[in-house]
N, C-alpha and C positions, 0 to 999 in steps of 0.2 A: 505495500499500498505506498502512494508514489503521496502524499501531503504537497501537493500544487495541481489538485483538478478542480479543486473554486478560484483562485486564481490562471486559470487558463481559459477556467469561462468566464469570469466575468472582464478577461479580457481581450476576448474576443466579439462579448453584447460592449463593450466596445470600441471594439476595433469599428463592428457594424451600424451600431451606433454616427459615428463619425460618419463611416459609411452616405450612412443614406440621409442627412443633415450634408453633405459638399454639394450629396448628386443632389435635394429638391434645394439648393440654395444654384447651385447654376444653374436649374430648368425650367423650374418657377421663380418669374419674381416677388423682390419681397416675402421673403422667408426673412425671420430673425436666423442670423446665425450663428447668436450668441448661447441656442439655449442645445448646453450641454447635462448628456448625466448626470447624477449627484457625484458627488470626488469619491465624496465615504462608503462608495462599494467595492473597488481595488484596500480599502483597509477591512474592510469588511471580512472580504474570500480570505489576504493575510489571516486573519482570528483565528479567522474554522476552516485553514488548513495547521497552520497553529497550534489546535487544540485535537489535529490528528495527527501531527505528529506524534506532542507527546502524550496522547492515553491511547494511540496506536486499538483503538473501541467504534466498531459504526457509531452504539447504539452512546454512547456519554455523547459522541462527537453530535449526534440527532442532539440531545438534551439538553446541553453544556452550547456546544457551537450557534445550533442555530438560536440559543437564545444571548448569546452576546453579540452577534449576525446582527438581530435586532432594538436590540440594546442602543445599538454599533454608528446603521442603516436614520 
């Protein structure tokens, strides 16, 4: 169990959101370019991965990590 799945997932989400915003800005006029995803997603994902790294247990990661993810978000 390599604890980097949540971080890679959030990075892919942010990359997809960035592509969507840039494409919409180029294709449609007057689309606000500065609407971005919250910057708290990445630290929350890192904390979730750290909980998996420390506990090595999916159940504890689901309980503790999800609580910390929601608390940081």
